[in-house]
N, C-alpha and C positions, 0 to 999 in steps of 0.2 A: 504494500500500500504506500502510495506517495502522496504526501500532503504538502501543498505549496503554501509558504508563508511569505509575507511581504519582504522580509529582510534576507531570507535564505531558504534553501530547500532541504527538507528532511525526509529521508526514506527509511521506513521501518522494515528491517529484515527480521526483527523480533518485536513483538508487541508487549513483552513482559514489563516494560517500563513506560509504555505509552501514556497511561493516565498520569503518572508522576511527571513526565516530561511536559505534557500539555499544561498541567497545573503550574509548573515552574515558569513556562513561557508566558502564561497569562499574568503571573505575578510580575514578571519583568516588564510587561506592557501596561500595567495599571499605574495609577497615580501615586503609589506609595514610594517612599524614598529609600527603603531598605528591605532586606530579606533576612530570614532566619536560616542558619546553617548549623549542622551538627559537626562537632569535632570527631576525629577518627577513633578515639579511644585507645590509641597505641600505648599510652602511659597511664590509663585510668578509665573511669567511666565516661562515655561520650556525653558531652554537654552541648547545650544550644548557645550560640552567640549570634549577634546581629551585625550584618555588614551592609554598608551603604551601596546602592546601585552604582554610584560614582566610583567606588573602590573596585567593584567588579569590572566595570568598563575600563578603568585605568590598567588593571592587571591584564585584562584580555588584550588591550592594545599593545602592551609590552611584548606579549607572546607573538602577536601578529607581526610586529615590526622585526623581532629577532628571527623568526622563522620565515619571514618574507612571504606570508600568506596572502593570496590574491583572491578576489571574488571568483566564485564558481569552481575553485579548487576543491578536491575531495578530502573529507576528514572522517574518522571513525570514532563513534562513541560506543565503548564496550565496558564502561565503568558505571557504578551506581550513581544516579543523580541525587541520592540521599545525602551524598557528601560533596565537598567543594570541588574535587577533581572532576567529577561528572558534570556538575553544574557549570563549571568554567568552560568545558567543551561546548556547551550550548551557547554560552555568552560569546565565546570566540567566533562561533559559527555565525551568530547574528551580526556582530560588529564587522567581521570580515566578509560576510556574504558567502559563506562556504556551502558546499553540497555535503550535508552531514548524513552519514549512514549509521543507523542504530542497529547494533548486534547484541546478542545475549551477554549478560555479565557473567563471564566464565573464564576459568584458567585455560580452557581449550578453545583456541581461536582458529581451529582448522577450517571453520566455515568461511574464513576470509580467503578469497581467491584472487581478488584484484588489488594490487598495491595502491594505497591512497597517497595523497600528497602529504598528509599529516595524520599521525596517530599518537595517542597518549595511552600508556599501558603500565601495569604493575610488573615488578620483577618476575612473579610467577607466570604471568602471561608471556613475558619475553622468553622465559625458559622453555615454555611449551612450544613456542614458534621455532626455537633453535633446535628442537628435537626432531624436526621433519624437514625433508628437502624442500617441500612446498613452502613451509614457514620461513626457511632461510632465504629462499628466492624472494618471497614477499618483502622481507626485511631489507634485502639488498636493493630492491626496486622502489622502496618507499623513500620519499624525499626527506622527511623529517620525522624522527622517532623520539618521543619524550617519555622517559621512564621515571615514575615517582612512587611515593609511598614508603620506600625503603631503599637502602643502598643495594647495589647488585653484588653478588658474591664473586670471589676471584675466579671460580671455575666458569661462570658465565662470561666474565671479562675475557678469559682466555679463549673461549669459543668465538666471541665477537672479533677478537684480534685475528684469530686464525682464518675467519671467513671474511675479513676486511669489511666488517659492518660497523658503522658509526651510529651511536645513539647519544642522546643528551640525558644525563641524570639531573633531576631537579631537587632543589632544596627549598622547602617552604612549609606552610601550615595553613589551617583554615583561617586563622586570624589575619594572615597576610594575603588572603584570596589566592592561594596556591603559591607558585614558586617566586622566590626573590633572588635566586641564584641558580646558575646552570653550569654543568661540567661535562665536557665531551668524554665519552668512554668508548672502549673498543678500539677500532681503527683510529689512529692519530689521537690517542687518549691524552687528556690533560690531568695534571696533578691537583689542581685547585678549582674551587667553585668561584665563579665571577658574578658580580651583582648585575641584575637587570637594571634598566634605565630608571633613575630616580631613587635607587636604594643605596644606602651606605651602611657600613658595619663598624662596630666597636667591640670591646671585650670587657667583661666584668667578672672577676673571680674565675677566670678561665673560660667563661661561657660567652657565646655569641650574643651581641646586642644588635638589633635590627632597627634602623631608622628609615621609614618609608612614608614620608609626609602625605603622599597621594592616597594612601590606604589606612595608615595608622594615625590615630590622634596624638600618640606619643610613642617614643621608642620603647621596644619591649626587650627584656632580657630572657633568653631561651634557656633550656636545660642542655644545650649542645656544647660540648667541649670542642674548642677549635684552636688551631694555630693561625693567628691573624697575620696575613702577609702585608696588607695595607687596608685602606678604608673600603675597598671594593672587591677584595680577594681573600679567601680563607681556605684552610684545609680542615675538613671535618674529622674529629678524632673519636667521637662517641657521645653518649648521653650520661649525665650525672645520675639519672634515675637508676641506671643499671650497674654502676660501679661496684665491683666486688672487693671487699676489704679482707685480705688473707694475711694474717700475721702482721697487720699494719701496712702492708704493701697494697696499693690500690691498682686494680686491673680493670681496663676497659674491655668489656666483652667483645665489642665490635672490632677493635683493633686486634685482639687475640684471635678472633674467628677468621679474620683475613689471613693471618699467618698460618693458621691450622688448615684452612680449606685449600690453601695453595700447596701445602705439603701433602695433605692426605688425599687431595683431588675428590673431595666430597662436600656436600652441604652439611653444615653443623651449627649448633648454637652452644654458647658457653654460659653457664649459670653458676651461682654460688650455692654450695651445700653447707649446711650447718656443721661445724667441726669444733669439738671440745678444746683442741689445742690451739688452732689458728683462728677461731671465730667462724671463718668460712674457708672451704677448700674449693678448688676449681673442678667443676663437673662438665664433661663433654657430652652433648646430645647429638648423636649422628643420625642423619636421615637415611634410612635404608640399612643395608648390611655393612659390616666392618669392611673398610676399604682394603684393597690388595696390599697397600703399604703396611698394614697392620697398626695396632695401637700399642706402642711401646715407649717407655720413658726415654730410652736411649735415642730414639728418633727426635723426641721433643727437646732433649738437652742441647742438640746442635743448633736450634733456632730460637729457643725461648729463654727468658730470664727464669731462674729457679722457681720464683714464686708464681710464674705464669704456667708452669707445667701442670696439666690436668692430672688429678689423682684418681678420678673415677670416670666411667663412661657408660652410656646406655644407647642402644639402637631403637629407634621408633619408626613407624611407617609414615607419619605425617606430623607437621608442626601445626599447632592450633593457630587460628587466625582471628583477627578482629573482624567486625561486621563489614569493613570495606576492603578486606583482603590483605592486610598487613600481618606479618608474623607476630603472634602474641606470646612474648617471652614468658610472662608470668603464668599464663594458663598452660603453656607447654611444659614448664618445669613442675607446676603443681600436680599435673596428672601422672607424674612418674613416682611410683612407690619407692620407698627407701630400699626395699629388698631387691629392686630391679638394677640398682647401680652395681657395676663390676669394678673391681680394683684394677688399675693399670700397673702392670709389673715392669 
């Protein structure tokens, strides 16, 4: 079914979100000045916040300018419009006059056969596309690929490089109407995130501070630990929410996961396990089976600080997710019974 709108064209290849999409579009076109959005719940219970329509338009225009989107170019919506990432795909389509195609919200995007000019996806959707020849072809032929919601793992990064596929990782949140910084990954990868137009960064107690006058009434301090290069560039190190304190040594799970996944060639999460001697010890949660490299302390000693070396591991079939597709660290760790952990020798 194709429904023509004044500002853009929308094609429904799935009607599962049609009612929600039409409701949101009607809100965008009414006389109100703001909309309500739900945060993702990646670090707690999702909550509602209010964003001005001017903020949405400013954020959309930044994306349009950066990716050089033109009227009648094609774009894909395959994320939930309950959250800001999905909402902003609609706003971008309206502002730029795009031909927007709506597909099911799923980690399996095999139904996509024609490469669009622009697509925004989550890491799990990217992984799924990289697992098939058709998916790889589509990624290679898509002009602009935006990946958000979480950082991509080192094994995904490796596949992107080997296939010479470029994507952009986004940094942002609901409060900033999606991304405030972008970083190229895969082919011709960049080390740092760079601010979009109108955004500047600072640092407080090791955490990133975002100043975005077009969207934020005042600068906000995040829970993200960063290495600040300058006022428009930073390297993301991890979140203070997830820091593991083992014997007084503080470990960033995200940084440790990057080292481990590169060595083990698998997807994994790192969590803190209560320990009588150290307060917390490092637990390694592996997705799937034990990797061929094996799980041995001798392997880890070559690449890790002594306090970073995992003491226990467990293999599980899937990571828990938040309602909009992000990995839920807390729920993933909580569902593992104490008896399931195995000692790493």
